VOVEXKOL-269558 format. One record per residue: residue in one letter; x, y, z of N, C-alpha, C in turn. Coordinates in steps of 0.2 Angstrom, whole numbers, plus 5000, padded with zeros to 4 digits. Layout:
VOVEXKOL-269558
AXYZXYZXYZ ...
end
This chain:
VOVEXKOL-269558
M582048064624581548094627580948114622 K580348104624579748114620579648194619 K579548214613579448284612578648294613 N578448304619577748324620577648394622 D577048414623576948484625577348514630 S577448474636577748494642578548504640 H578748454636579448464634579548524630 T579148544625579148604621579148664626 T578748664631578648724635579348734639 I579648674641580248684645580848714641 L580848684634581348714630581248794629 Q580648814628580448884628580648924634 N580548894640580848924646581548934646 L581948884643582648894642582848934637 G582448954632582648994627583048954621 I582848894621583148854615582648814611 Q582848804605582348774601582348694601 A582948664602582948594602583648574606 L583648514608584248484612584748464606 N585348464608585848434604585948354605 T586348324600586348254600586548224607 M587048254610587248234616586748234622 Q586348284622585848294627585248244626 E585048234619584548184618584848114620 T585448094618585648024620585748014627 A585948064631586048064638585348054641 G584948094639584248094642583948024642 T583947994636583747924635584047874640 A584747874640585147834644585047834651 I585047904654584947914661584247884663 V583747894659583047864661583047794661 Q583347764656583347684655583847644659 D584447674660585047634662585147644669 T585447594673585647604680586247644681 N586747634677587347674678587547704672 V587647774672587847804666588447854667 V588947844663589547894663589447934657 L589348004658589348054652589948094652 L590248084646590948124645590748174639 S590848234640590748284635591048354637 P591348384632591748444633591348504637 T591748544640591548604643591148644638 G590548674640590148714636589648674631 S589648614632589248574627588448564630 G588348584636587648574638587548514643 K588048494647587948434651587448444656 T587448504659586948514665586248504663 L586048524657585348514655585248444653 A585848414651585848334649585648294654 F585848314661585648264666585048294670 L584948354669584348384673583648364670 L583648364664582948354660582748284662 P583148234662582848164663582548154670 L582748204675582548204682581748214682 L581548244677580848264677580448194676 T580748144673580448084672580548044678 L581048054682581248004687580948024694 L580748094695580548114701579848094702 D579648084708578948064710578648124714 P578148154711577848214715577448194721 E577348134723577048114729577548104735 V578148104733578648094738578948164741 S578848174747579048244750579748234754 S580248214750580848204753581348204747 V582048214749582548214744582548154740 Q582448164733582448104729583148104724 C583448154723584048164719584548204722 L585148174723585748214726586248224720 I586448284719586948304714587548334718 L588148294718588748314721589148354716 V589448404718589848444714590548474717 P591048484714591648504717591648574720 S591248624718591248694719590648724720 R590548774725589948814726589748844719 E590148864715589948904709589548854704 L589848794704589448744700588748724703 A588748724709588148704713587648764711 L587848824712587348884710587148884703 Q587648864698587448864691586948814690 I587048754693586548694691585848714694 E585848754700585248774703584848824698 Q585248864695584948914691584648884685 V584948834682584648794676584048764678 W584048734684583448694686582848744687 K583048804690582448854691582148874684 K582648874679582348894673581848844670 L581948784672581448734669580748744672 K580648784677580048804680579648744682 T579848694685579548644688579148654694 D578848604697578548614703578948584709 Y579548554707579948524712580448574715 K580448564721580948614725581648594724 V582148644724582848624724583148674729 N583748644732584148684737584848664736 V585248714738585948704737586348714744 C586848674745587248674751587948674750 Y588348724752589048724751589448764757 G590048744757590448784762590448854761 G590348894767590348964766589648994766 H589148944765588448964765588248964772 S587749004774587448994781587148924783 L587448894788587248824790586548834792 D586348884796585648884799585148894793 T585348934788584848944782584748874779 E585348834778585248774775584848724779 I584948724785584548674790583848694789 K583648764789582948784788582648764782 N583048764776582848744770582748674770 L583148634773583048564773582548534777 S582248574782581648554786581048544782 N581048574776580548564771580948534765 P581048474765581548444760581448454753 P581948474749581848484742581848414738 A581548404732581648344728582348334726 V582648394724583348394721583748434726 L584348404728584748434733585448434729 I585748494729586348504725586848524731 G587448504731587948524736588648494735 T589148524738589848504738589948444743 P590348404742590448344746590548354754 G590948404756591048424763590448444766 R590048494763589448514767588848464767 I588748424761588248374761588448314767 A589048294767589248254772589148274779 D589248344780589048374787588348364788 H587948384783587148374785586948304786 I587248254782587048184783587248164790 D587848184792588148174799587648204805 R587448254803586948294808586248264808 G586148224803585448204802584948254800 N585148304796584748364794584248344788 F584348294785583948264780583948194779 K583448164777583348094776583648064770 T583948014770584247984763583947924761 D583347904764583047844762582647844756 R582547904753582147904747582547934741 I583147934743583647964737583747904733 K583547904726583647854722584147864716 T584247934715584647954710585247994712 L585847974711586448014712586848034706 I586948104706587348124700587948154703 L588548134700589148164702589448204696 D589348274696589548314691590248344692 E590648344686591348364686591648314691 F591548254691591748204695592548204696 D592848204690593648204690593848264694 K593548324694593748384698593748364706 S593148334707593048314714593648264717 L593848224713594348174714595048214715 Q595148264710595748304711595848344717 L595248364719595248404726595248364732 G595248304731595348254737594648244741 F594148244738593448234741593348154742 H593848114741593648034742593248014748 D593548044754593248014760592548044761 E592448104759591748134760591248094755 M591448084749591048054744590847984746 S591447944748591347874751590847874756 F590847924761590447924767589647934764 I589647984760588948004757588647944754 I588947914749588747864745588547804749 G588947794755588847734759588147744763 N587947804764587347814767586747824763 L586847814756586247804751586047734750 K585647704754585547634754585047614748 K584647664746584147644741584247674734 L584847684733585047714726584947654721 S584547684715584447634710584747664703 K585047724703585347754697585947804699 R586447794696587047834697587247864690 V587447924690587647964684588247994686 L588847984682589448014683589548064677 V589748124678589848174672590448204673 S590848214667591448234667591648264660 A592048314660592348344653592948314651 T593248264655593848224654593748154653 S593948124648593848054647594248004651 E594848024653595347984657595147984664 I594647954666594547954674594447884676 E594747874682594647804685594047814691 I593647764690593047764694593147724701 P593147754707593247714713592747664714 K592847614718592347564719591847594724 Y591947644728591447664733590847694729 T590947714723590347744719589847694718 G590047634717589547584716589347574708 V589747614704589647614697589947554694 V589547504692589747444689589547434682 T589947414677589847414670589347464667 P589547524668589047584666589047584658 T588447624656588347644649588847704649 V589347704644589747764644589547794637 L589447864638589247904633589847954632 D590247944627590847984626590748034620 F590648094621590548144616591148194615 I591748174619592248224619592648234612 V592748174609593048184602592548214597 E591948194597591448214592591348294593 E591248314599591048384601591548434601 E592248414600592748464602592648524597 P592748584599592648644595593148644589 T592948664584593448674578593448744576 N593148784580593048864578593548904583 L594048864586594448904591595148914587 T595348984588595949004585596449014590 E597048994589597548994594598149044591 K598349094595598849134593599349154598 I600049154596600549164601600749244601 V600849264607601049334608601649344611 I602149374608602849374611602949434615 S603249424621603349474626604149484625 K604349554624605049564624605349564632 E604849574636605149574643604849514647 K605249484652605049434656604449444659 D604349504662603749524665603249544660 K602749504659602349514652601749564653 I601749594659601149644660601049694655 N601649724652601549774647601349744640 T601549684639601249654633600549634634 L600349614640599649604641599249664640 F599449714643599149784642599049804635 Q599549794631599449804623598949764620 L598949694622598549654619597749674621 L597649684627596949704629596749774625 C597249814624597049874621596949864613 S597149804611596949794604596349754603 L595949734608595449694608594749724607 K594749794605594149834603593649834609 S593949834615593549844621593149784623 E593249724620592949664621593249634628 S592749604632592949574638593449514637 A593849494642594249434641594349404648 L594549334648594649294653595449284653 I595749304658596549294658596749244664 F597049194661597249144666598049144668 C598149134674598849124677598849074681 N599449054684599548994687599548994695 H599549064697599649074705599149124707 R598949114713598449164716598749234717 D599449244719599749304720599849344713 A599949304708600049324701599349354699 A598749324700598149354698598049424701 E598149424708598049494711598549544708 R599249524707599749574705599549594698 I599349554694599149574687598549614687 S598049604691597449644691597549714694 D597949714699598249784702598549824697 A599049794693599449824688598949854682 L598449814680598049834675597649894677 N597349894683596949944686597350014686 E597950004688598450064688598550094681 K598450054676598550074669597850104666 G597350094670596750124668596250074665 I596450004666596049954663595649924669 Y594949914668594549894674594549814674 S594849794679594849714680594749704687 T594649634688594649604695594949534695 Y595049504701595349444701594949394704 Y595049324703594649274706595149214707 H595149194713595549124715595249094721 G595549034723595248994728595449024735 G595949074735596149094742595649154744 M595249174740594749224742594149194746 N593849234751593249214754592649204749 Q592149174751591649164747591249224744 D591149274749590849334747591249374742 E591949374743592349414738592349374731 R592349314731592349274725591649284721 E591149284725590449294722590449364719 R590649414723590649484721591049494714 A591649464714592049474708591649444702 L591349384703591049354697590449394695 I590049424700589449464698589649524694 Q590149554696590449614693590649604686 F590949544685591149524678590549504674 R590149464677589549444673589149504671 N589049554675588549614673588949674670 K589549654668589949704664590149774668 S590249764675590549814679591249814678 V591549764677592249754675592349714669 S592849734665592849704658593349644658 Y593849634663594349584663594349544669 L594349484669594449434675595049394675 I595549414680596149374680596049324685 T596149264683596049204687596449144687 T596449104691596849034691596348984688 D596548924688596148874684595548854688 L595448894693594748884697594148904692 A594348954688593748974683593748944676 A594148884676594248854669593548814668 R593148794673592548764672592148764678 G591448754676590948754682590748824684 L590948874681590748944683590148964678 D589749004681589249034677589449104675 I589849104670590049174667589949174659 P589849234656589649234649590149204645 E589849194639590249164633590849214632 M591449194631591949244630592249234623 K592449294620592749294613593549284614 H593749304620594449304621594649264627 V595149214627595449184633596249194632 I596549224637597249244637597549194642 H598149164640598549124644599149164646 Y599149204652599749244654600249194656 H600049134659600449074661600149014657 L600548974655600248904652600248854658 P599748814658599748764664600148704662 A600348664667600848614666600548554662 K599848544662599548494659599048514653 E599048474648598648494642597948494644 E597748454648597048444650596748514653 E597148544657596948614660596948664654 Y597448664650597448704644596748704640 T596548644639595948624635595348654639 H595348644646594748674650594748744650 R595348774650595348854650595048874643 N595248844637595048864631594248844630 G594048804634593348784634592848844636 R593148894638592748954640592649004634 T592948984628592749024622592648964617 A592348994611592248944605591748894607 R591248914611590748864614590148854609 M589948794608589448774604589548794597 L589248844594589348864587589748934587 A589948954592590249024592591049014591 S591349064589592049064588592449104593 G593049094594593449124599594149114598 T594549154602595249154601595649144608 A596149104608596549094614597249124612 Y597449164617598149204616598649174621 L599149154618599749124622600249174623 L600449194629600949244630601549214632 F602149224628602749194629603349244629 H603849244633604449274633604949234628 D605349264625605749224620606149164623 S606349174629606749124633606349074636 E605649084636605249044640605148974636 K605148914640605048854637604348844636 R604148814630603448804629603248734630 P602648724633602448654635602448604628 D602548544629602548494623601948494620 Y601348514623600748504620600548564615 I600948614615600848674611601248664604 S600848674599601048664592601548714590 G602048694587602648744585602448784579 S601848764576601648804570601048854571 L600948874577600448924579600648994576 P600149034574600349094571600549144577 V601049194575601249244580600849304578 L600549334584600149394583600649454584 T600649504579601049564580600549614583 L600749644589600249694592600449764589 P599849804588599949874585600449914590 A600849954587601249994591600950044595 Q600350074593599950124597599450094601 S599350114607598850084612598350134614 Q597750114613597150154615596750114620 L596750144626596350114632595650084630 P595550024632594850004631594350044634 K593750054632593250094634593050074642 P592950114646592750094653592050054653 P591950014658591349974658590750024658 E590249994655589550024654589150034660 F589249984665588849974671589249984677 Q588950004683589149994689588749954694 T589049914698588649874702588349904709 L587749894710587449924716587349864721 Y587449874727587349824732586649844736 I586249784737585649794740585649754746 S585449774752585549734758584949694760 G584649664755584049614755584049564749 G583749504751583749454745583149414746 K583149354744582649304743582249294750 K582649284755582449274762582049334765 N582149394762581749454764581149464759 K581049414755580449414750580549464745 L581249474743581349524737581449474731 N581249504725581449474719581649524714 K581849504708582049544703581449594701 I580849574701580349614699580249674704 D580349654710580349714715580849764714 I581449744713582049784712581949834706 V581649804700581549834694581049894695 G580449874699579949914700580149974704 F580549964710580750014714581250064711 F581650034707582150084703581850124698 S581350094695580950134689580450184692 Q580050164697579550204700579850254705 K580250234710580450284715581150314713 G581550274709582150294707582150334700 K581550334697581550364690582050344685 L582250274685582750244681582350214675 E582550234669582250204663582550134662 K582150084659582250014659582950004655 G583150044650583750034646584350054650 N584250084656584850094660584950044666 L584549994666584649944671584949874668 G585449844670585749784668585549724672 L586049684672585849614676585749624683 I585249594686585049594693585149524695 E585549514701585649444704585349454711 V584849404713584649404720584849344724 K585249354729585449304733585049294739 D585249254744584749244750584649304754 F585149344756585049404760585349464757 I585649464751585849524748585649514740 S585749574737585649574729586149624726 F586149614720586649654716586249674709 A586349744708586049764701586549804698 A586549794691587049834687586649894684 V586949954685586550014683587050054678 K586850084673587250124669587650174673 Y588350184672588750224676588450294677 G588250324671588050394672587350404675 K587050354677586350354681586350334688 V586950314690587050294697586850344702 R587250404702587150454707586450484707 E586150494702585450514702584950464705 L585050404703584650344706584750344713 L585350344716585450344723585150404727 Q585150464724584850524726584150514727 N583850484722583050484721582750434726 I583150374728582850324732583150334739 R583550384741583850384747583450384753 E582850404753582350404758581750354757 E581750324752581250284750581250214753 K580650174753580650104755580450064750 M580750004750580549954745580149894749 K579449884746579049844749578949854757 G578949914759578849934765579449934770 R579949924767580549924771581149964768 K581549994773582150034770582749984770 Y583049984764583649944763584249984761 K584849964763585449994762585549984754 I585650034750585850024743586450074742 E586950044739587550084738587950054733 V588450084730588950054725589350004729 A589349944725589649884728590449894728 R590749864733591449874733591749824728 K592349854725592749814721593249764724 V593349714721593849664724594549684721 I594849744722595449764720595849794726 K596449794726596849824731597049894730 T597049914723597249984722596650024723 E596850094724596350144725595950144719 E595250154720594850164714594950234711 K594950234704595050294700594550344701 
end
């Protein structure tokens, strides 16, 4: 890609100085070649690698969908949308996924975006209903393609691709090199860009933690107490285990929440928001959070259970030691527990300190606001309202996330009661909104 003024401005909008080698190579190939398969590890910047070339491929004179991006999960769809919006282009983008308001999506599609991002099931539904035209879609991007196949989206993707008659460019993106490309994709003799070996992180430390008890919850508690109050992502193999571990930690005074595929969309989104904005310090999750989620860089990844496949173990660890950062993966084992073949027998064993000091409580608390983008609210409106009417100083306000019809704001714990008191009778942009402490996704009673 050419380093022109516009390119420099986009990088400034993203807060980065330059693209990495993978992003540069992918950008050139996607613009020039018909079929591209991009293989690169989690955390290497693949989203930007395939979004930037679109600026060259899109036609500002076309008022219809020009690029379709299919993803296996709503979280990944929203993450890609956020990156696109950071580019600050003039091209409209929309996301469509199961659990999102169908009426809202239909309304959005009535003024078609240039870039449409969505999950296979919901996009297939919109095509079946005729909610948007496919005759101007020239570029198809299948992100985390291997995950879509694992989740069984063959029929939906085959149906969608079969309706894209004017495709001239296909891009498949994956963090896994061993993928078989079905014929229905239309990808023939692609340009394969394989960065998985080159880009594997070398700054990941792996440590084994031995539990004297088969139930490893007390060992996990001691481990968390030793991490100097730093956040951690804790992986287990089952949904009920994620809930049980979270409940047990909360009972012991450790602020955590859980995340898995059995939760409804609102619960999952709220859990991620509270983890992102530091209202909870520990997220207990299944492999659903191993990739494709917009969560902060982690210093600590803990394997309460080990996955059956090495591939999933690698994806879990991809949540730490990203790019140039360092990180540690902790593997919890009971003495009698069989270790997977992919785990090296030479990994060091971490001895936990005998004395346990509880991690510090979260710095922030999440506030729920009953209005969002569709109510013409934005982050600036919320910041202004909290500071002017709520008398909240800027340093006491954390991450703000504005959704379609609701918003969430992180506020320092000690300032929440006073803020809510100050704004109780006030209006924001001429309207009274419900503003309260957001519910936590935990079963135990709040402390």
